[in-house]
C-alpha positions, 0 to 999 in steps of 0.5 A: 500500500505505501508503494503504490502511495509512493509511486503516485508521488513520484509519478506525478508530475504536477505534484512534483512540480508543486513541491518544487514551486513551494520550496522555491518560494520558501528559499526566495521568501527565506533570503529576503527576510534573512538578509543584512538590514541595510537601509542608508550609508550609516547602516555600513562600516567604512574600512580604509585600507591600501590596495594590495590587488584586483581581479575583474574577470568577466565571463560570457557563454551561451547561457549565461553572463558571470562576474568575478570581481575582486579587491584584495587589501593590504592587512585583510586575508579576505577577498572583497567582492563586488557582487553581480547586482552592483557591477552595473553601478561600479565605474570599472574602467575609471578604476582601473585607469585611475587606481595603482597598486598600493594606492588608499582607498575606502570601502564600505561593507555591512556590519554582519560582514565585518564578523568574517573580517580576516576570515579568508570569507568573501565579504560584499562590497557597497562602496569603494572611494578614493579621496574625492573619486566614487567608483562604486556609490554606497547609495546605488548598491544600497537601492539595488540591495533592497529591490524586492525581486527576491520577494515578488519572486518567491510569493509568485513561486508559492502562489504557482505551487498553491494554485497547482495544488489547488486545481489538482486536489481532486485527481490526487485524491482519486489516485490515493484511493485507488491505491488504497484499494489495490491489494 
């Protein structure tokens, strides 16, 4: 009897799709709820350090476009990352033209990432400045970071999963009853 129920579960694509939609929605909502709360520049910590090195790698292939942008600073073991969401706001060409290894720069990171300092973990950059120059502005990155994409994506996935379950609930009841009546 249990084997029949399990068989119905694994062979019913709509049931599997609804469960995947629900799980995906919960993951998106969890990410939105649990991420750092950053509303203004005052929620960030500024760090002054000398630039040790940087690496800006952009990879394009048929299906995706990835960015791997890191800064390395003297006195820190971490990779300071410009995440893909912030790449549009980063003045990469200007940075490469005007910055030299050993220059002092000021970066902004979240308070939560401050606990990762010198642990060899990646740390998200929210701002990069040098004296009167701005390479990655905190106002732009904070606006992008607080976007509602993950919230709306999570809600859409949850609603889609619930709709699939609602419209197919009678079919699943019939299949479950049939499975129970089999010897």
